[in-house]
C-alpha positions as a printed NumPy array, in Angstrom:
array([[  31.876,  -57.885, -128.18 ],
       [  33.638,  -59.124, -124.735],
       [  36.924,  -57.373, -125.993],
       [  35.026,  -53.767, -126.322],
       [  33.283,  -53.94 , -123.033],
       [  36.694,  -54.725, -121.012],
       [  38.038,  -51.637, -123.064],
       [  35.268,  -49.202, -121.994],
       [  35.121,  -50.467, -118.366],
       [  38.837,  -49.589, -118.443],
       [  38.318,  -46.496, -120.158],
       [  35.417,  -45.322, -117.957],
       [  37.614,  -46.388, -114.847],
       [  40.561,  -43.961, -116.004],
       [  38.312,  -40.751, -116.742],
       [  36.802,  -41.687, -112.921],
       [  40.278,  -41.828, -111.387],
       [  42.121,  -38.892, -112.916],
       [  38.22 ,  -36.797, -111.54 ],
       [  38.746,  -38.7  , -108.031],
       [  42.257,  -37.886, -107.828],
       [  42.295,  -34.583, -109.594],
       [  39.598,  -32.912, -107.792],
       [  41.74 ,  -33.639, -104.131],
       [  44.909,  -32.859, -106.236],
       [  43.402,  -29.091, -107.041],
       [  41.841,  -28.739, -103.675],
       [  45.224,  -29.46 , -102.171],
       [  46.767,  -26.737, -104.571],
       [  44.08 ,  -24.167, -103.907],
       [  44.243,  -24.82 , -100.13 ],
       [  48.399,  -24.953, -100.732],
       [  48.362,  -21.702, -102.52 ],
       [  46.011,  -19.831,  -99.744],
       [  48.537,  -21.634,  -97.154],
       [  51.81 ,  -20.237,  -98.687],
       [  49.794,  -16.505,  -99.354],
       [  48.815,  -15.887,  -95.829],
       [  52.433,  -17.481,  -94.399],
       [  54.245,  -15.289,  -97.125],
       [  52.06 ,  -12.466,  -95.929],
       [  52.902,  -13.453,  -92.497],
       [  56.157,  -13.51 ,  -92.958],
       [  56.143,   -9.929,  -95.014],
       [  54.41 ,   -8.531,  -91.845],
       [  56.277,  -10.103,  -89.145],
       [  59.561,   -8.709,  -91.293],
       [  57.873,   -5.027,  -91.222],
       [  57.105,   -4.923,  -87.78 ],
       [  60.464,   -6.704,  -86.101],
       [  62.233,   -4.441,  -88.714],
       [  60.313,   -1.426,  -87.164],
       [  60.28 ,   -2.586,  -83.601],
       [  64.161,   -3.18 ,  -84.092],
       [  65.133,    0.166,  -85.332],
       [  63.135,    2.17 ,  -83.271],
       [  63.556,    0.106,  -80.089],
       [  67.707,    0.135,  -80.454],
       [  66.606,    3.678,  -80.54 ],
       [  65.059,    4.213,  -77.769],
       [  67.334,    1.713,  -75.862],
       [  70.583,    4.233,  -76.732],
       [  67.922,    6.891,  -75.499],
       [  67.232,    4.794,  -72.032],
       [  70.658,    4.91 ,  -71.662],
       [  71.45 ,    8.353,  -72.138],
       [  68.454,    9.346,  -69.94 ],
       [  69.061,    7.097,  -67.342],
       [  73.006,    8.35 ,  -66.92 ],
       [  71.791,   12.463,  -67.235],
       [  68.854,   11.605,  -64.479],
       [  71.911,   10.596,  -61.894],
       [  73.071,   13.966,  -62.848],
       [  70.357,   15.722,  -62.012],
       [  69.392,   14.006,  -58.852],
       [  73.009,   14.892,  -57.288],
       [  72.149,   18.181,  -57.733],
       [  68.839,   18.811,  -56.477],
       [  69.747,   21.669,  -53.829],
       [  68.82 ,   24.636,  -55.513],
       [  66.623,   25.901,  -59.023],
       [  70.296,   26.912,  -60.368],
       [  71.988,   23.721,  -59.622],
       [  69.117,   21.838,  -61.445],
       [  69.583,   23.994,  -64.331],
       [  73.401,   24.053,  -64.854],
       [  73.12 ,   20.302,  -64.23 ],
       [  70.819,   20.072,  -67.742],
       [  72.952,   22.201,  -69.31 ],
       [  76.277,   19.895,  -68.372],
       [  73.725,   17.195,  -69.536],
       [  72.679,   19.446,  -73.145],
       [  75.948,   19.75 ,  -74.071],
       [  77.953,   16.772,  -74.024],
       [  75.158,   14.579,  -75.276],
       [  73.221,   17.623,  -77.71 ],
       [  70.626,   16.955,  -76.534],
       [  66.993,   19.197,  -78.217],
       [  65.929,   20.041,  -74.973],
       [  65.806,   18.335,  -71.518],
       [  64.02 ,   19.022,  -68.833],
       [  62.936,   18.314,  -64.776],
       [  59.299,   19.219,  -63.567],
       [  59.261,   18.77 ,  -59.938],
       [  56.214,   17.713,  -57.932],
       [  54.435,   21.014,  -56.077],
       [  56.087,   23.47 ,  -54.405],
       [  58.684,   21.243,  -54.363],
       [  61.219,   24.667,  -54.373],
       [  59.27 ,   26.864,  -52.251],
       [  60.101,   30.1  ,  -53.256],
       [  59.304,   29.172,  -56.894],
       [  55.604,   28.36 ,  -56.05 ],
       [  53.611,   25.489,  -56.44 ],
       [  55.092,   24.898,  -60.786],
       [  58.997,   24.508,  -61.352],
       [  59.728,   23.071,  -64.772],
       [  63.588,   23.739,  -65.51 ],
       [  63.719,   23.177,  -69.327],
       [  66.697,   24.066,  -71.056],
       [  67.623,   23.434,  -75.126],
       [  69.217,   24.589,  -77.682],
       [  67.916,   27.811,  -79.327],
       [  70.42 ,   27.858,  -82.175],
       [  73.169,   25.412,  -83.012],
       [  75.436,   26.946,  -80.718],
       [  73.678,   28.796,  -77.727],
       [  71.696,   26.819,  -75.079],
       [  69.332,   28.71 ,  -72.999],
       [  67.381,   27.427,  -69.729],
       [  63.174,   28.606,  -69.043],
       [  61.02 ,   27.489,  -66.09 ],
       [  58.083,   26.882,  -67.915],
       [  56.216,   25.263,  -64.777],
       [  53.17 ,   27.479,  -64.42 ],
       [  49.015,   27.344,  -64.781],
       [  48.951,   27.976,  -68.164],
       [  51.189,   25.02 ,  -68.447],
       [  49.688,   22.802,  -65.92 ],
       [  52.386,   19.514,  -66.509],
       [  51.074,   17.811,  -63.367],
       [  48.68 ,   16.463,  -65.5  ],
       [  50.333,   16.335,  -68.48 ],
       [  50.539,   12.306,  -70.032],
       [  54.451,   12.609,  -69.851],
       [  54.493,   13.619,  -66.067],
       [  51.951,   11.392,  -65.222],
       [  53.476,    8.504,  -66.652],
       [  56.798,    9.495,  -65.658],
       [  56.106,    9.729,  -61.873],
       [  54.119,    5.985,  -62.099],
       [  57.474,    4.319,  -63.123],
       [  59.658,    2.966,  -60.108],
       [  63.75 ,    3.332,  -60.816],
       [  64.078,    0.003,  -62.041],
       [  61.754,    0.293,  -64.361],
       [  62.413,    1.395,  -68.247],
       [  61.24 ,    4.605,  -69.359],
       [  57.973,    5.516,  -70.894],
       [  57.759,    7.289,  -74.387],
       [  54.648,    9.569,  -74.738],
       [  52.694,   10.062,  -77.765],
       [  53.611,   13.056,  -80.299],
       [  52.557,   16.013,  -78.743],
       [  52.282,   19.875,  -79.681],
       [  54.194,   21.674,  -77.255],
       [  53.813,   25.764,  -77.371],
       [  55.494,   26.132,  -74.363],
       [  59.125,   26.884,  -76.638],
       [  59.103,   26.981,  -80.005],
       [  55.543,   24.971,  -81.318],
       [  56.661,   22.407,  -82.773],
       [  55.157,   18.334,  -82.32 ],
       [  57.335,   16.319,  -79.403],
       [  57.987,   13.202,  -78.555],
       [  59.472,   13.014,  -74.471],
       [  61.626,   10.505,  -72.978],
       [  60.733,   10.786,  -69.255],
       [  61.926,    8.925,  -66.092],
       [  61.02 ,    9.752,  -62.025],
       [  63.392,   11.727,  -60.18 ],
       [  64.29 ,   10.366,  -56.409],
       [  66.112,   12.596,  -53.651],
       [  68.267,   11.014,  -51.808],
       [  65.729,    9.55 ,  -49.325],
       [  64.701,    7.588,  -52.443],
       [  61.35 ,    9.374,  -52.529],
       [  60.001,   10.254,  -56.039],
       [  60.164,   14.235,  -56.131],
       [  59.434,   14.865,  -59.688],
       [  60.213,   13.336,  -63.372],
       [  63.06 ,   13.927,  -65.514],
       [  63.369,   13.922,  -69.647],
       [  64.716,   15.218,  -72.645],
       [  62.83 ,   15.893,  -75.881],
       [  63.054,   13.871,  -79.61 ],
       [  61.484,   15.278,  -82.695],
       [  58.807,   12.837,  -83.871],
       [  60.458,   13.57 ,  -87.233],
       [  63.09 ,   10.162,  -86.727],
       [  60.041,    7.798,  -86.278],
       [  58.057,    9.179,  -89.521],
       [  62.134,    9.467,  -90.73 ],
       [  62.256,    5.345,  -89.901],
       [  58.481,    4.467,  -91.228],
       [  59.271,    6.559,  -94.427],
       [  62.405,    3.541,  -95.029],
       [  60.869,    0.973,  -93.85 ],
       [  58.157,    1.585,  -97.069],
       [  60.535,    2.011,  -99.395],
       [  62.15 ,   -1.137,  -98.765],
       [  59.091,   -3.367,  -98.441],
       [  58.071,   -2.05 , -101.493],
       [  61.276,   -2.6  , -103.407],
       [  61.774,   -6.643, -102.086],
       [  58.171,   -7.846, -102.056],
       [  56.162,   -5.854, -104.781],
       [  57.864,   -5.554, -108.509],
       [  55.048,   -3.81 , -110.3  ],
       [  53.012,   -0.542, -108.513],
       [  50.446,   -2.388, -109.762],
       [  50.508,   -4.51 , -107.646],
       [  50.579,   -2.25 , -104.958],
       [  47.748,    0.427, -105.113],
       [  44.091,    0.19 , -106.228],
       [  42.617,    1.661, -108.928],
       [  42.274,    4.683, -106.824],
       [  45.806,    4.913, -106.531],
       [  46.018,    4.186, -102.674],
       [  47.971,    1.999, -101.38 ],
       [  47.004,   -2.157, -100.272],
       [  50.276,   -1.858,  -97.622],
       [  50.407,    0.022,  -94.803],
       [  52.445,    0.926,  -91.239],
       [  50.388,    2.874,  -88.382],
       [  51.8  ,    3.32 ,  -84.849],
       [  48.231,    3.247,  -82.493],
       [  48.613,    4.179,  -78.994],
       [  46.361,    2.11 ,  -76.241],
       [  42.508,    3.834,  -77.254],
       [  43.147,    2.801,  -80.923],
       [  44.276,    6.298,  -81.792],
       [  46.792,    7.271,  -84.861],
       [  50.304,    8.125,  -83.311],
       [  51.661,    8.629,  -86.997],
       [  51.689,    6.032,  -89.584],
       [  50.849,    6.009,  -93.753],
       [  48.059,    8.55 ,  -94.848],
       [  47.013,    5.589,  -96.893],
       [  44.68 ,    4.188,  -94.782],
       [  41.775,    5.569,  -92.77 ],
       [  43.453,    4.805,  -89.131],
       [  39.945,    5.205,  -87.251],
       [  39.113,    1.613,  -88.857],
       [  41.717,   -0.297,  -86.407],
       [  39.917,    1.683,  -83.149],
       [  37.251,   -2.091,  -83.24 ],
       [  40.451,   -3.938,  -83.697],
       [  42.854,   -2.323,  -80.648],
       [  41.596,   -5.203,  -78.057],
       [  42.737,   -7.864,  -80.112],
       [  45.672,   -6.49 ,  -81.593],
       [  47.993,   -9.156,  -79.365],
       [  48.115,  -11.981,  -82.596],
       [  49.29 ,  -11.706,  -85.705],
       [  48.029,  -12.099,  -89.295],
       [  44.402,  -11.06 ,  -88.39 ],
       [  41.642,  -11.319,  -90.984],
       [  39.504,   -7.933,  -89.777],
       [  36.919,   -6.963,  -91.731],
       [  37.778,   -3.387,  -91.528],
       [  34.783,   -1.05 ,  -91.874],
       [  33.692,   -3.513,  -95.189],
       [  37.361,   -4.274,  -96.518],
       [  38.946,   -7.076,  -96.324],
       [  42.223,   -6.409,  -94.594],
       [  44.997,   -8.675,  -92.687],
       [  46.927,   -7.279,  -90.052],
       [  50.622,   -7.805,  -88.259],
       [  50.549,   -6.377,  -84.39 ],
       [  53.641,   -5.766,  -82.296],
       [  53.854,   -3.407,  -79.347],
       [  56.691,   -0.982,  -79.04 ],
       [  58.896,   -1.409,  -76.258],
       [  58.928,    1.825,  -73.794],
       [  55.995,    2.978,  -74.838],
       [  52.402,    1.838,  -75.221],
       [  52.11 ,    1.995,  -78.689],
       [  51.222,   -0.578,  -81.398],
       [  52.787,   -1.22 ,  -84.944],
       [  50.437,   -2.486,  -86.893],
       [  50.894,   -3.753,  -90.593],
       [  48.069,   -3.743,  -92.625],
       [  47.622,   -5.766,  -95.979],
       [  44.359,   -6.098,  -97.952],
       [  43.181,   -9.263,  -99.428],
       [  44.372,   -8.736, -102.738],
       [  47.38 ,   -8.183, -102.238],
       [  47.686,  -11.498,  -99.787],
       [  46.195,  -13.407, -102.416],
       [  46.393,  -11.859, -106.257],
       [  49.967,  -13.879, -106.809],
       [  49.105,  -16.799, -105.621],
       [  46.025,  -16.775, -107.896],
       [  47.324,  -16.404, -110.773],
       [  49.854,  -19.15 , -109.898],
       [  46.748,  -21.877, -109.148],
       [  44.957,  -20.647, -112.141],
       [  47.802,  -21.497, -114.373],
       [  48.407,  -24.66 , -112.889],
       [  45.08 ,  -25.514, -112.989],
       [  45.137,  -24.972, -116.914],
       [  47.954,  -26.976, -117.469],
       [  46.684,  -29.821, -115.226],
       [  43.789,  -30.061, -117.475],
       [  45.123,  -29.644, -121.126],
       [  47.928,  -32.491, -119.606],
       [  45.06 ,  -34.206, -118.626],
       [  42.772,  -34.424, -121.753],
       [  46.823,  -35.419, -123.812],
       [  46.695,  -38.096, -121.289],
       [  43.596,  -39.123, -121.959],
       [  43.369,  -39.581, -125.388],
       [  46.452,  -41.546, -125.635],
       [  45.63 ,  -43.714, -122.782],
       [  42.059,  -44.639, -124.44 ],
       [  43.896,  -45.838, -127.276],
       [  46.785,  -47.775, -125.613],
       [  43.602,  -49.529, -123.985],
       [  41.536,  -50.541, -127.013],
       [  45.133,  -51.96 , -128.675],
       [  45.856,  -54.168, -124.99 ],
       [  42.296,  -55.825, -123.953],
       [  42.128,  -56.078, -127.577],
       [  43.842,  -60.289, -127.255],
       [  42.754,  -60.701, -123.636],
       [  39.112,  -61.807, -125.603],
       [  40.898,  -65.029, -127.377],
       [  42.783,  -65.274, -123.875],
       [  39.386,  -65.509, -122.021],
       [  38.411,  -68.284, -123.584],
       [  40.773,  -70.718, -122.84 ],
       [  40.711,  -70.156, -119.658],
       [  37.278,  -70.858, -119.098],
       [  38.397,  -74.388, -119.951],
       [  40.757,  -74.554, -117.877],
       [  38.828,  -73.576, -115.041],
       [  36.869,  -76.659, -116.099],
       [  39.481,  -78.981, -116.088],
       [  40.36 ,  -79.388, -118.624],
       [  44.338,  -79.122, -118.491],
       [  44.646,  -80.2  , -122.863],
       [  42.513,  -77.465, -123.775],
       [  44.497,  -75.38 , -126.539],
       [  45.588,  -71.881, -125.64 ],
       [  46.208,  -69.417, -128.484],
       [  49.456,  -68.341, -130.   ],
       [  50.924,  -64.357, -130.045],
       [  52.874,  -62.484, -131.963],
       [  54.451,  -60.271, -129.106],
       [  56.188,  -61.104, -126.485],
       [  54.597,  -59.004, -123.938],
       [  52.696,  -59.622, -120.61 ],
       [  49.706,  -60.717, -122.337],
       [  52.094,  -63.741, -123.973],
       [  53.628,  -64.383, -120.736],
       [  49.755,  -65.011, -119.331],
       [  49.056,  -67.555, -122.147],
       [  52.459,  -69.33 , -120.983],
       [  51.581,  -69.163, -117.403],
       [  48.555,  -70.733, -118.279],
       [  50.142,  -73.822, -119.996],
       [  52.081,  -74.103, -117.238],
       [  49.507,  -74.153, -114.969],
       [  47.718,  -76.924, -117.028],
       [  50.852,  -79.002, -117.174],
       [  52.036,  -78.658, -113.051],
       [  47.992,  -78.164, -111.355],
       [  47.814,  -82.49 , -111.436],
       [  51.231,  -82.551, -109.687],
       [  50.491,  -79.752, -107.263],
       [  47.209,  -81.059, -105.699],
       [  49.092,  -84.228, -105.392],
       [  51.886,  -82.605, -103.537],
       [  49.702,  -80.292, -101.851],
       [  47.64 ,  -82.905, -100.079],
       [  51.044,  -84.904,  -98.92 ],
       [  51.918,  -81.574,  -97.821],
       [  49.281,  -80.929,  -95.521],
       [  49.563,  -83.982,  -93.839],
       [  53.09 ,  -83.763,  -93.431],
       [  52.678,  -80.128,  -91.877],
       [  50.249,  -81.276,  -89.951],
       [  52.111,  -84.168,  -88.324],
       [  55.173,  -81.966,  -87.549],
       [  53.152,  -79.264,  -85.597],
       [  52.341,  -82.143,  -83.63 ],
       [  55.843,  -83.063,  -82.791],
       [  56.312,  -79.424,  -81.986],
       [  53.612,  -78.31 ,  -79.94 ],
       [  54.653,  -81.85 ,  -77.871],
       [  58.386,  -80.683,  -78.013],
       [  56.949,  -76.959,  -76.364],
       [  54.866,  -78.766,  -73.674],
       [  58.269,  -80.601,  -72.922],
       [  60.328,  -77.892,  -72.366],
       [  58.399,  -75.582,  -71.214],
       [  57.737,  -78.768,  -68.042],
       [  61.252,  -78.205,  -67.488],
       [  60.946,  -74.892,  -66.036],
       [  58.847,  -74.426,  -62.93 ],
       [  55.776,  -72.846,  -63.424],
       [  54.865,  -72.827,  -59.434],
       [  56.045,  -69.913,  -57.386],
       [  56.723,  -70.432,  -53.599],
       [  54.533,  -68.207,  -51.314],
       [  57.164,  -67.284,  -48.527],
       [  57.633,  -64.587,  -46.01 ],
       [  60.993,  -63.845,  -47.636],
       [  61.038,  -64.074,  -50.639],
       [  58.349,  -62.93 ,  -54.165],
       [  59.258,  -64.54 ,  -57.669],
       [  57.936,  -65.041,  -60.608],
       [  58.903,  -65.96 ,  -63.409],
       [  57.604,  -65.52 ,  -67.294],
       [  59.494,  -67.269,  -71.132],
       [  57.293,  -66.472,  -74.442],
       [  59.14 ,  -68.677,  -77.001],
       [  59.436,  -66.57 ,  -80.601],
       [  59.059,  -70.092,  -82.092],
       [  57.275,  -73.621,  -80.884],
       [  60.362,  -74.248,  -78.881],
       [  63.215,  -71.496,  -78.039],
       [  66.398,  -71.12 ,  -76.274],
       [  65.581,  -69.106,  -73.283],
       [  65.874,  -70.831,  -69.813],
       [  65.351,  -69.991,  -65.947],
       [  65.494,  -72.238,  -62.855],
       [  65.441,  -71.295,  -59.603],
       [  65.182,  -73.672,  -55.75 ],
       [  65.258,  -73.183,  -52.23 ],
       [  67.905,  -74.611,  -50.026],
       [  68.04 ,  -74.038,  -47.205],
       [  68.395,  -70.49 ,  -46.471],
       [  69.317,  -69.644,  -50.231],
       [  67.714,  -69.148,  -53.263],
       [  69.738,  -70.706,  -55.872],
       [  68.274,  -69.34 ,  -59.195],
       [  69.716,  -68.856,  -63.109],
       [  68.855,  -67.441,  -66.404],
       [  70.258,  -67.777,  -69.657],
       [  69.793,  -66.749,  -73.368],
       [  71.002,  -69.721,  -75.766],
       [  72.355,  -68.557,  -79.39 ],
       [  69.712,  -69.14 ,  -82.076],
       [  65.704,  -69.937,  -81.607],
       [  63.841,  -73.372,  -82.668],
       [  65.021,  -76.71 ,  -81.637],
       [  68.612,  -76.81 ,  -81.365],
       [  68.218,  -73.747,  -79.349],
       [  65.929,  -75.722,  -77.289],
       [  67.832,  -78.974,  -77.299],
       [  71.009,  -76.935,  -75.835],
       [  68.54 ,  -75.312,  -73.451],
       [  67.499,  -78.28 ,  -71.665],
       [  70.789,  -79.428,  -71.248],
       [  71.992,  -76.448,  -70.263],
       [  69.457,  -76.374,  -67.408],
       [  69.998,  -79.764,  -66.046],
       [  73.709,  -79.19 ,  -65.921],
       [  72.58 ,  -76.295,  -63.69 ],
       [  70.647,  -78.468,  -61.091],
       [  73.094,  -80.88 ,  -61.169],
       [  75.984,  -78.337,  -60.355],
       [  74.112,  -75.716,  -58.134],
       [  72.865,  -78.803,  -55.646],
       [  75.933,  -78.634,  -53.568],
       [  78.097,  -75.987,  -54.364],
       [  77.922,  -72.321,  -52.821],
       [  79.876,  -70.209,  -55.347],
       [  78.199,  -69.383,  -58.476],
       [  81.217,  -68.552,  -60.556],
       [  82.183,  -72.247,  -60.093],
       [  78.86 ,  -74.191,  -60.715],
       [  79.294,  -71.696,  -64.126],
       [  82.504,  -72.927,  -64.671],
       [  82.004,  -76.508,  -64.245],
       [  78.781,  -76.068,  -66.446],
       [  80.981,  -74.746,  -69.412],
       [  83.474,  -77.433,  -68.828],
       [  80.861,  -79.615,  -69.879],
       [  78.62 ,  -77.58 ,  -72.542],
       [  82.478,  -76.868,  -74.24 ],
       [  83.034,  -80.51 ,  -75.11 ],
       [  82.208,  -81.876,  -78.506],
       [  80.62 ,  -78.598,  -79.101],
       [  81.135,  -78.806,  -82.61 ],
       [  77.941,  -76.823,  -83.44 ],
       [  79.529,  -73.675,  -81.961],
       [  76.503,  -73.172,  -79.44 ],
       [  76.654,  -70.717,  -76.332],
       [  74.236,  -69.313,  -74.169],
       [  74.731,  -66.247,  -71.803],
       [  73.892,  -66.901,  -68.417],
       [  73.079,  -65.426,  -65.255],
       [  73.959,  -67.393,  -62.134],
       [  72.587,  -65.857,  -58.324],
       [  72.736,  -67.28 ,  -54.758],
       [  70.779,  -65.195,  -52.819],
       [  70.949,  -65.664,  -48.862],
       [  67.728,  -64.844,  -47.453],
       [  68.582,  -64.138,  -44.137],
       [  71.737,  -61.394,  -44.202],
       [  70.205,  -59.995,  -48.066],
       [  73.934,  -60.873,  -49.308],
       [  73.706,  -62.153,  -53.188],
       [  76.272,  -63.92 ,  -54.519],
       [  76.671,  -63.831,  -58.432],
       [  78.323,  -64.507,  -61.84 ],
       [  77.267,  -62.943,  -65.098],
       [  78.605,  -64.861,  -68.145],
       [  78.206,  -62.413,  -70.837],
       [  74.619,  -61.82 ,  -70.223],
       [  72.045,  -58.589,  -69.769],
       [  73.263,  -56.737,  -66.822],
       [  70.08 ,  -57.218,  -64.535],
       [  68.274,  -54.553,  -62.81 ],
       [  67.767,  -53.473,  -59.126],
       [  64.857,  -51.728,  -58.492],
       [  64.024,  -49.827,  -54.788],
       [  62.877,  -46.286,  -54.791],
       [  65.023,  -45.832,  -57.28 ],
       [  66.238,  -47.983,  -60.277],
       [  69.745,  -48.873,  -60.844],
       [  71.639,  -51.911,  -62.089],
       [  73.977,  -54.583,  -60.288],
       [  77.504,  -54.175,  -60.804],
       [  78.892,  -55.808,  -63.865],
       [  82.391,  -58.172,  -64.534],
       [  80.728,  -60.641,  -67.296],
       [  82.941,  -62.399,  -69.403],
       [  82.677,  -65.219,  -72.456],
       [  79.217,  -66.56 ,  -72.488],
       [  78.605,  -70.316,  -71.167],
       [  80.141,  -72.825,  -73.923],
       [  82.025,  -70.603,  -76.035],
       [  85.8  ,  -71.158,  -74.957],
       [  87.38 ,  -73.841,  -72.831],
       [  88.515,  -71.904,  -69.76 ],
       [  87.243,  -68.744,  -68.919],
       [  87.813,  -66.194,  -66.313],
       [  84.301,  -67.007,  -64.336],
       [  84.138,  -64.343,  -61.286],
       [  81.891,  -64.004,  -58.736],
       [  80.438,  -61.027,  -57.512],
       [  78.829,  -59.734,  -54.114],
       [  76.089,  -57.672,  -53.209],
       [  74.066,  -56.887,  -50.219],
       [  70.316,  -56.372,  -51.238],
       [  68.125,  -54.03 ,  -48.971],
       [  64.669,  -55.59 ,  -46.974],
       [  61.407,  -54.906,  -50.41 ],
       [  64.056,  -54.733,  -53.441],
       [  63.112,  -56.206,  -56.141],
       [  65.981,  -57.725,  -58.788],
       [  64.524,  -58.187,  -62.784],
       [  66.565,  -60.756,  -65.032],
       [  65.544,  -60.762,  -68.322],
       [  67.076,  -61.653,  -72.337],
       [  67.416,  -59.633,  -74.777],
       [  63.873,  -60.136,  -76.117],
       [  62.78 ,  -57.336,  -73.758],
       [  64.967,  -54.552,  -75.667],
       [  65.753,  -55.892,  -78.639],
       [  61.718,  -56.748,  -79.037],
       [  61.055,  -55.079,  -82.841],
       [  58.91 ,  -53.071,  -84.625],
       [  57.639,  -53.873,  -88.054],
       [  59.683,  -51.015,  -89.325],
       [  62.714,  -53.043,  -87.477],
       [  63.11 ,  -50.538,  -84.728],
       [  63.751,  -51.736,  -81.143],
       [  62.584,  -51.495,  -77.835],
       [  65.773,  -50.057,  -76.771],
       [  67.563,  -50.025,  -72.789],
       [  66.17 ,  -46.785,  -72.251],
       [  62.349,  -47.587,  -72.86 ],
       [  62.643,  -50.608,  -70.837],
       [  64.105,  -48.617,  -67.711],
       [  61.978,  -45.767,  -68.419],
       [  58.858,  -48.145,  -67.579],
       [  60.392,  -49.472,  -64.639],
       [  60.688,  -46.226,  -63.887],
       [  56.719,  -45.289,  -64.455],
       [  56.453,  -48.783,  -62.103],
       [  58.454,  -47.321,  -59.186],
       [  56.26 ,  -44.148,  -59.187],
       [  52.986,  -46.401,  -59.747],
       [  54.149,  -48.694,  -56.719],
       [  54.496,  -51.611,  -59.033],
       [  57.32 ,  -53.332,  -58.419],
       [  56.043,  -56.659,  -57.255],
       [  57.757,  -59.727,  -59.266],
       [  54.167,  -60.191,  -61.178],
       [  52.89 ,  -57.488,  -61.887],
       [  56.339,  -55.843,  -62.777],
       [  56.63 ,  -58.927,  -65.247],
       [  53.383,  -58.315,  -67.028],
       [  53.418,  -54.671,  -67.611],
       [  56.683,  -55.431,  -68.818],
       [  54.794,  -57.708,  -70.907],
       [  52.065,  -55.824,  -72.013],
       [  54.732,  -52.237,  -72.711],
       [  56.468,  -54.386,  -75.633],
       [  53.221,  -55.784,  -77.089],
       [  51.885,  -52.338,  -77.571],
       [  55.365,  -50.766,  -78.633],
       [  56.156,  -53.54 ,  -81.384],
       [  52.071,  -54.283,  -82.01 ],
       [  51.155,  -56.898,  -85.066],
       [  54.711,  -57.349,  -85.74 ],
       [  56.128,  -60.648,  -85.305],
       [  57.995,  -61.577,  -82.46 ],
       [  61.636,  -61.105,  -82.977],
       [  63.588,  -63.229,  -80.306],
       [  62.914,  -65.595,  -77.28 ],
       [  61.815,  -63.156,  -74.609],
       [  62.553,  -64.408,  -70.518],
       [  62.258,  -62.473,  -67.198],
       [  63.138,  -63.091,  -64.008],
       [  61.654,  -61.073,  -61.224],
       [  62.795,  -61.476,  -57.151],
       [  61.974,  -59.754,  -53.947],
       [  64.   ,  -59.978,  -51.021],
       [  60.946,  -59.464,  -48.325],
       [  63.04 ,  -59.402,  -44.986]])
């Protein structure tokens, strides 16, 4: 019964797990298919609108360059209507334009009356004709092309009109590219432009539609609905939502209500009850917008088919997996019933209870052997546990005493003076550590040091205490920090069989003049904090205790009043997260820079801020190294 219940419980748990995870997997898959379909549709739509805008934009850029140059020629010949016609004829013959024109403000040429629009065009492939087409019946002042052209300034781009029917010459559909005309006093006197047959834009549209169908849709059944209408359409619309030109497979009027929102890509539109996705992009030089319209079925059909196929495969695979797993569970759990009875005897304290034997050397047999080993070692383990618990308590007590002794050797009382503000903090990584700091005032001078002994724990703590004692002894009557360090190095280097060493920074600050004399023995470069952040000049050499006679040097700088000097050990910049990512010099500098901006550069508030920043960075990770900081502000 026990074996049967266990196997059933595991089997149903496997079923629950499979159902629990398959649901989110299927949901994630459907969501992914949805997103991928949208991305592909957006890329397809954006590819098309970018291609159309790029091709037409390139054509219009060339048109703009030609129009700008031609306008200059017209502006140089504003003396008479004849000169205007001659300038237009020169331009059309050189540039092989379909037709160009210059329309002037009312009564610009007094002898021509209110309307004067000089129009020059090719009557056939070789003959150029000129014509004055301005008249009450052709009142171009109210024409949109003239209004758009006269509104522009010289530095503006030209304007391409929507296609319009012109019966003044040959009764055809044209687009006009227009620019304002300026006289020598830089006054607007008319509009210059030339005609483009709108067919060139339709040709580009047709070419793009063929390319889209060839590159994105393998079968025409996907590209069209049951009625044979295309599920993909390209339209050019103006700022009023009217169709300029485009595909004939969709009623452009459905876009009129959407025109005010035609500024984003791939928006879902319920256009007259039909779900479409639409990409928009403005056309340069015009007030047109290119709209690529894709039916929802076109966006999602391929993705839905793929999702259904994957779901079917997952369902069949789950059934097969469940069948084999259930059989394996029943076979594996059968021996556990025998082992359970023996384990209960052991749990009662009967360490000599017999254990079953198994034919196969698998995990169940190894579990049986583990129980046997436990029976033999449990009594001894309990006795050893009592002994080790007693020893550990004694060791922790001794380490706490050692920590108290170590902390008592560094100053914890900070003097309150008008010329000086000083604060320090030392946080060992273990019960005791190898960092040290010390300071004392001698006359008008502050003598201080900060060091970092190699390693951590008790050996580093002993070396630290010896280093601190030597500093006190040699700094009592010495005026040069390099000599203090040299004497300390000589003493620590003797009989240093364990090759311990300490990086050390020793300084003497004159509290009347602000002169700082210091010696850096391989330590981190201190920060100088005023209105800006900088570092002390560094000429550091070997750490103390490593070699017999290193060339220690003294450096001297002048400290301005209200300047803070921050000295720290590598426990600050090398503090690490659980993923072994270091805090780093850059974060230290950035945090101090923010402290300067916040006006928190006092020694105590600066050190507390840095400690909090490190705690926030490392989180719950174990402290990797001793962290000690000493901040000194010269006030006078």
